[in-house]
VEXNU-57431 format. One record per residue: residue in one letter; x, y, z of N, C-alpha, C, O, CB in turn. Coordinates in steps of 0.02 Angstrom, whole numbers, always signed. Glycine has a CB too. Layout:
// VEXNU-57431
node rest: A&nxx: X&nyy: Y&nzz: Z&caxx: X&cayy: Y&cazz: Z&cxx: X&cyy: Y&czz: Z&oxx: X&oyy: Y&ozz: Z&cbxx: X&cbyy: Y&cbzz: Z .
...
//
This chain:
// VEXNU-57431
node rest: M&nxx: +4429&nyy: +5056&nzz: +5878&caxx: +4430&cayy: +5132&cazz: +5857&cxx: +4344&cyy: +5130&czz: +5804&oxx: +4321&oyy: +5088&ozz: +5765&cbxx: +4524&cbyy: +5153&cbzz: +5798 .
node rest: K&nxx: +4321&nyy: +5191&nzz: +5826&caxx: +4278&cayy: +5200&cazz: +5798&cxx: +4284&cyy: +5233&czz: +5711&oxx: +4315&oyy: +5284&ozz: +5695&cbxx: +4249&cbyy: +5231&cbzz: +5847 .
node rest: P&nxx: +4250&nyy: +5195&nzz: +5674&caxx: +4264&cayy: +5245&cazz: +5609&cxx: +4235&cyy: +5329&czz: +5604&oxx: +4178&oyy: +5347&ozz: +5619&cbxx: +4227&cbyy: +5204&cbzz: +5545 .
node rest: V&nxx: +4287&nyy: +5368&nzz: +5580&caxx: +4267&cayy: +5434&cazz: +5567&cxx: +4221&cyy: +5445&czz: +5489&oxx: +4252&oyy: +5447&ozz: +5436&cbxx: +4339&cbyy: +5478&cbzz: +5568 .
node rest: E&nxx: +4168&nyy: +5448&nzz: +5491&caxx: +4134&cayy: +5477&cazz: +5436&cxx: +4155&cyy: +5527&czz: +5402&oxx: +4135&oyy: +5583&ozz: +5419&cbxx: +4083&cbyy: +5492&cbzz: +5449 .
node rest: G&nxx: +4192&nyy: +5522&nzz: +5355&caxx: +4235&cayy: +5574&cazz: +5306&cxx: +4300&cyy: +5580&czz: +5311&oxx: +4336&oyy: +5609&ozz: +5271&cbxx: +4219&cbyy: +5640&cbzz: +5312 .
node rest: G&nxx: +4316&nyy: +5555&nzz: +5356&caxx: +4406&cayy: +5579&cazz: +5382&cxx: +4474&cyy: +5535&czz: +5350&oxx: +4473&oyy: +5499&ozz: +5301&cbxx: +4416&cbyy: +5564&cbzz: +5478 .
node rest: K&nxx: +4521&nyy: +5546&nzz: +5385&caxx: +4576&cayy: +5536&cazz: +5363&cxx: +4585&cyy: +5453&czz: +5383&oxx: +4551&oyy: +5433&ozz: +5430&cbxx: +4626&cbyy: +5589&cbzz: +5392 .
node rest: Y&nxx: +4619&nyy: +5418&nzz: +5356&caxx: +4638&cayy: +5357&cazz: +5357&cxx: +4703&cyy: +5333&czz: +5349&oxx: +4720&oyy: +5339&ozz: +5290&cbxx: +4607&cbyy: +5333&cbzz: +5321 .
node rest: K&nxx: +4751&nyy: +5304&nzz: +5388&caxx: +4812&cayy: +5294&cazz: +5409&cxx: +4834&cyy: +5222&czz: +5392&oxx: +4807&oyy: +5180&ozz: +5428&cbxx: +4816&cbyy: +5309&cbzz: +5479 .
node rest: C&nxx: +4873&nyy: +5199&nzz: +5349&caxx: +4897&cayy: +5123&cazz: +5338&cxx: +4927&cyy: +5113&czz: +5393&oxx: +4965&oyy: +5154&ozz: +5420&cbxx: +4945&cbyy: +5105&cbzz: +5278 .
node rest: A&nxx: +4911&nyy: +5053&nzz: +5415&caxx: +4948&cayy: +5019&cazz: +5483&cxx: +5035&cyy: +4999&czz: +5446&oxx: +5091&oyy: +5016&ozz: +5465&cbxx: +4893&cbyy: +4925&cbzz: +5515 .
node rest: K&nxx: +5015&nyy: +4964&nzz: +5394&caxx: +5098&cayy: +4959&cazz: +5375&cxx: +5162&cyy: +4999&czz: +5344&oxx: +5222&oyy: +4985&ozz: +5345&cbxx: +5101&cbyy: +4918&cbzz: +5339 .
node rest: C&nxx: +5126&nyy: +5059&nzz: +5314&caxx: +5171&cayy: +5098&cazz: +5293&cxx: +5160&cyy: +5188&czz: +5305&oxx: +5195&oyy: +5235&ozz: +5287&cbxx: +5175&cbyy: +5075&cbzz: +5222 .
node rest: S&nxx: +5114&nyy: +5185&nzz: +5333&caxx: +5083&cayy: +5239&cazz: +5347&cxx: +5070&cyy: +5315&czz: +5324&oxx: +5072&oyy: +5371&ozz: +5351&cbxx: +5100&cbyy: +5239&cbzz: +5387 .
node rest: Y&nxx: +5052&nyy: +5284&nzz: +5251&caxx: +5020&cayy: +5313&cazz: +5196&cxx: +4939&cyy: +5326&czz: +5214&oxx: +4898&oyy: +5284&ozz: +5234&cbxx: +5031&cbyy: +5263&cbzz: +5134 .
node rest: V&nxx: +4928&nyy: +5400&nzz: +5201&caxx: +4887&cayy: +5416&cazz: +5231&cxx: +4818&cyy: +5430&czz: +5178&oxx: +4828&oyy: +5474&ozz: +5136&cbxx: +4916&cbyy: +5466&cbzz: +5271 .
node rest: Y&nxx: +4754&nyy: +5399&nzz: +5176&caxx: +4703&cayy: +5427&cazz: +5121&cxx: +4680&cyy: +5469&czz: +5173&oxx: +4670&oyy: +5465&ozz: +5233&cbxx: +4642&cbyy: +5374&cbzz: +5080 .
node rest: D&nxx: +4672&nyy: +5529&nzz: +5110&caxx: +4617&cayy: +5602&cazz: +5130&cxx: +4573&cyy: +5606&czz: +5078&oxx: +4588&oyy: +5609&ozz: +5019&cbxx: +4654&cbyy: +5684&cbzz: +5135 .
node rest: P&nxx: +4524&nyy: +5607&nzz: +5099&caxx: +4457&cayy: +5588&cazz: +5060&cxx: +4424&cyy: +5670&czz: +5007&oxx: +4382&oyy: +5682&ozz: +4963&cbxx: +4388&cbyy: +5560&cbzz: +5140 .
node rest: E&nxx: +4482&nyy: +5713&nzz: +5050&caxx: +4469&cayy: +5782&cazz: +5007&cxx: +4521&cyy: +5783&czz: +4954&oxx: +4511&oyy: +5833&ozz: +4919&cbxx: +4476&cbyy: +5856&cbzz: +5054 .
node rest: R&nxx: +4568&nyy: +5753&nzz: +4935&caxx: +4621&cayy: +5726&cazz: +4884&cxx: +4599&cyy: +5679&czz: +4849&oxx: +4614&oyy: +5673&ozz: +4789&cbxx: +4679&cbyy: +5702&cbzz: +4910 .
node rest: G&nxx: +4559&nyy: +5637&nzz: +4882&caxx: +4571&cayy: +5556&cazz: +4851&cxx: +4628&cyy: +5521&czz: +4817&oxx: +4676&oyy: +5517&ozz: +4856&cbxx: +4526&cbyy: +5544&cbzz: +4802 .
node rest: E&nxx: +4637&nyy: +5503&nzz: +4777&caxx: +4694&cayy: +5457&cazz: +4735&cxx: +4681&cyy: +5475&czz: +4636&oxx: +4679&oyy: +5431&ozz: +4594&cbxx: +4671&cbyy: +5348&cbzz: +4759 .
node rest: P&nxx: +4677&nyy: +5524&nzz: +4628&caxx: +4653&cayy: +5534&cazz: +4565&cxx: +4692&cyy: +5473&czz: +4523&oxx: +4665&oyy: +5432&ozz: +4485&cbxx: +4668&cbyy: +5612&cbzz: +4540 .
node rest: K&nxx: +4756&nyy: +5478&nzz: +4540&caxx: +4786&cayy: +5444&cazz: +4494&cxx: +4777&cyy: +5342&czz: +4467&oxx: +4779&oyy: +5303&ozz: +4419&cbxx: +4851&cbyy: +5465&cbzz: +4520 .
node rest: H&nxx: +4769&nyy: +5346&nzz: +4528&caxx: +4731&cayy: +5271&cazz: +4537&cxx: +4645&cyy: +5250&czz: +4534&oxx: +4615&oyy: +5199&ozz: +4551&cbxx: +4752&cbyy: +5250&cbzz: +4611 .
node rest: G&nxx: +4617&nyy: +5328&nzz: +4499&caxx: +4529&cayy: +5313&cazz: +4471&cxx: +4504&cyy: +5329&czz: +4532&oxx: +4448&oyy: +5306&ozz: +4538&cbxx: +4498&cbyy: +5225&cbzz: +4443 .
node rest: T&nxx: +4530&nyy: +5369&nzz: +4597&caxx: +4473&cayy: +5378&cazz: +4657&cxx: +4481&cyy: +5452&czz: +4668&oxx: +4531&oyy: +5479&ozz: +4691&cbxx: +4487&cbyy: +5331&cbzz: +4735 .
node rest: E&nxx: +4432&nyy: +5478&nzz: +4651&caxx: +4412&cayy: +5558&cazz: +4620&cxx: +4401&cyy: +5585&czz: +4707&oxx: +4377&oyy: +5560&ozz: +4758&cbxx: +4314&cbyy: +5564&cbzz: +4550 .
node rest: P&nxx: +4433&nyy: +5649&nzz: +4689&caxx: +4437&cayy: +5682&cazz: +4771&cxx: +4361&cyy: +5658&czz: +4800&oxx: +4330&oyy: +5616&ozz: +4768&cbxx: +4445&cbyy: +5788&cbzz: +4773 .
node rest: G&nxx: +4337&nyy: +5685&nzz: +4854&caxx: +4274&cayy: +5672&cazz: +4892&cxx: +4244&cyy: +5596&czz: +4893&oxx: +4187&oyy: +5579&ozz: +4905&cbxx: +4221&cbyy: +5718&cbzz: +4861 .
node rest: T&nxx: +4298&nyy: +5558&nzz: +4877&caxx: +4269&cayy: +5500&cazz: +4898&cxx: +4278&cyy: +5477&czz: +4967&oxx: +4337&oyy: +5465&ozz: +4980&cbxx: +4290&cbyy: +5454&cbzz: +4860 .
node rest: K&nxx: +4233&nyy: +5467&nzz: +5019&caxx: +4232&cayy: +5425&cazz: +5085&cxx: +4278&cyy: +5365&czz: +5063&oxx: +4279&oyy: +5338&ozz: +5008&cbxx: +4150&cbyy: +5398&cbzz: +5110 .
node rest: F&nxx: +4328&nyy: +5344&nzz: +5133&caxx: +4354&cayy: +5312&cazz: +5141&cxx: +4310&cyy: +5234&czz: +5137&oxx: +4327&oyy: +5182&ozz: +5108&cbxx: +4385&cbyy: +5339&cbzz: +5188 .
node rest: K&nxx: +4256&nyy: +5247&nzz: +5172&caxx: +4193&cayy: +5197&cazz: +5156&cxx: +4158&cyy: +5161&czz: +5115&oxx: +4126&oyy: +5110&ozz: +5123&cbxx: +4159&cbyy: +5211&cbzz: +5162 .
node rest: D&nxx: +4175&nyy: +5212&nzz: +5047&caxx: +4138&cayy: +5214&cazz: +4998&cxx: +4195&cyy: +5180&czz: +4930&oxx: +4174&oyy: +5162&ozz: +4875&cbxx: +4108&cbyy: +5295&cbzz: +4994 .
node rest: L&nxx: +4259&nyy: +5178&nzz: +4950&caxx: +4309&cayy: +5153&cazz: +4904&cxx: +4284&cyy: +5076&czz: +4897&oxx: +4236&oyy: +5057&ozz: +4930&cbxx: +4390&cbyy: +5163&cbzz: +4936 .
node rest: P&nxx: +4317&nyy: +5033&nzz: +4854&caxx: +4286&cayy: +4986&cazz: +4845&cxx: +4320&cyy: +4941&czz: +4864&oxx: +4380&oyy: +4949&ozz: +4857&cbxx: +4265&cbyy: +4979&cbzz: +4795 .
node rest: D&nxx: +4291&nyy: +4869&nzz: +4901&caxx: +4328&cayy: +4822&cazz: +4946&cxx: +4394&cyy: +4803&czz: +4946&oxx: +4429&oyy: +4792&ozz: +4995&cbxx: +4303&cbyy: +4771&cbzz: +4944 .
node rest: N&nxx: +4418&nyy: +4797&nzz: +4856&caxx: +4452&cayy: +4760&cazz: +4831&cxx: +4525&cyy: +4832&czz: +4831&oxx: +4580&oyy: +4827&ozz: +4804&cbxx: +4411&cbyy: +4721&cbzz: +4758 .
node rest: W&nxx: +4501&nyy: +4881&nzz: +4864&caxx: +4551&cayy: +4944&cazz: +4865&cxx: +4611&cyy: +4950&czz: +4884&oxx: +4612&oyy: +4944&ozz: +4945&cbxx: +4532&cbyy: +4987&cbzz: +4897 .
node rest: R&nxx: +4674&nyy: +4962&nzz: +4859&caxx: +4743&cayy: +4924&cazz: +4890&cxx: +4760&cyy: +4990&czz: +4916&oxx: +4740&oyy: +5038&ozz: +4883&cbxx: +4808&cbyy: +4882&cbzz: +4833 .
node rest: C&nxx: +4790&nyy: +5001&nzz: +4964&caxx: +4858&cayy: +5058&cazz: +4977&cxx: +4896&cyy: +5055&czz: +4914&oxx: +4921&oyy: +5005&ozz: +4888&cbxx: +4917&cbyy: +5036&cbzz: +5047 .
node rest: P&nxx: +4898&nyy: +5130&nzz: +4889&caxx: +4947&cayy: +5149&cazz: +4827&cxx: +5012&cyy: +5143&czz: +4839&oxx: +5054&oyy: +5135&ozz: +4795&cbxx: +4942&cbyy: +5217&cbzz: +4803 .
node rest: R&nxx: +5028&nyy: +5147&nzz: +4918&caxx: +5109&cayy: +5147&cazz: +4924&cxx: +5141&cyy: +5098&czz: +4924&oxx: +5198&oyy: +5092&ozz: +4901&cbxx: +5135&cbyy: +5171&cbzz: +4974 .
node rest: C&nxx: +5076&nyy: +5013&nzz: +4979&caxx: +5120&cayy: +4972&cazz: +5002&cxx: +5082&cyy: +4897&czz: +4970&oxx: +5103&oyy: +4839&ozz: +4973&cbxx: +5131&cbyy: +4983&cbzz: +5089 .
node rest: R&nxx: +5018&nyy: +4922&nzz: +4940&caxx: +4969&cayy: +4854&cazz: +4909&cxx: +4933&cyy: +4829&czz: +4970&oxx: +4899&oyy: +4778&ozz: +4969&cbxx: +5017&cbyy: +4782&cbzz: +4872 .
node rest: K&nxx: +4941&nyy: +4860&nzz: +5012&caxx: +4890&cayy: +4813&cazz: +5093&cxx: +4826&cyy: +4818&czz: +5090&oxx: +4814&oyy: +4867&ozz: +5055&cbxx: +4899&cbyy: +4846&cbzz: +5180 .
node rest: G&nxx: +4769&nyy: +4790&nzz: +5111&caxx: +4690&cayy: +4790&cazz: +5087&cxx: +4682&cyy: +4866&czz: +5131&oxx: +4726&oyy: +4901&ozz: +5156&cbxx: +4628&cbyy: +4706&cbzz: +5119 .
node rest: K&nxx: +4615&nyy: +4873&nzz: +5131&caxx: +4584&cayy: +4921&cazz: +5193&cxx: +4567&cyy: +4900&czz: +5253&oxx: +4546&oyy: +4939&ozz: +5296&cbxx: +4527&cbyy: +4950&cbzz: +5179 .
node rest: D&nxx: +4573&nyy: +4844&nzz: +5260&caxx: +4575&cayy: +4810&cazz: +5313&cxx: +4647&cyy: +4818&czz: +5368&oxx: +4653&oyy: +4789&ozz: +5422&cbxx: +4564&cbyy: +4744&cbzz: +5284 .
node rest: L&nxx: +4678&nyy: +4848&nzz: +5347&caxx: +4738&cayy: +4893&cazz: +5388&cxx: +4724&cyy: +4946&czz: +5382&oxx: +4782&oyy: +4967&ozz: +5375&cbxx: +4809&cbyy: +4892&cbzz: +5371 .
node rest: F&nxx: +4692&nyy: +4992&nzz: +5378&caxx: +4682&cayy: +5054&cazz: +5370&cxx: +4659&cyy: +5075&czz: +5451&oxx: +4637&oyy: +5027&ozz: +5483&cbxx: +4628&cbyy: +5067&cbzz: +5308 .
node rest: R&nxx: +4662&nyy: +5146&nzz: +5489&caxx: +4627&cayy: +5140&cazz: +5529&cxx: +4622&cyy: +5224&czz: +5519&oxx: +4658&oyy: +5251&ozz: +5477&cbxx: +4648&cbyy: +5098&cbzz: +5592 .
node rest: P&nxx: +4566&nyy: +5271&nzz: +5567&caxx: +4571&cayy: +5317&cazz: +5565&cxx: +4604&cyy: +5369&czz: +5608&oxx: +4601&oyy: +5360&ozz: +5669&cbxx: +4532&cbyy: +5318&cbzz: +5555 .
node rest: V&nxx: +4634&nyy: +5422&nzz: +5583&caxx: +4656&cayy: +5462&cazz: +5610&cxx: +4631&cyy: +5551&czz: +5620&oxx: +4665&oyy: +5589&ozz: +5654&cbxx: +4704&cbyy: +5446&cbzz: +5585 .
//
């Protein structure tokens, strides 16, 4: 599936949805941060899996 620029991404493990408009301020990710701009070592805040398990929604 082709990544959607600036769109939401869903974790295939736990179904957590990363929304770039909201970011993850509790975990140091400011609102407006696109998924592609998250650091390579970023982890799902719910299940701690890596970015490679996220898919565009």
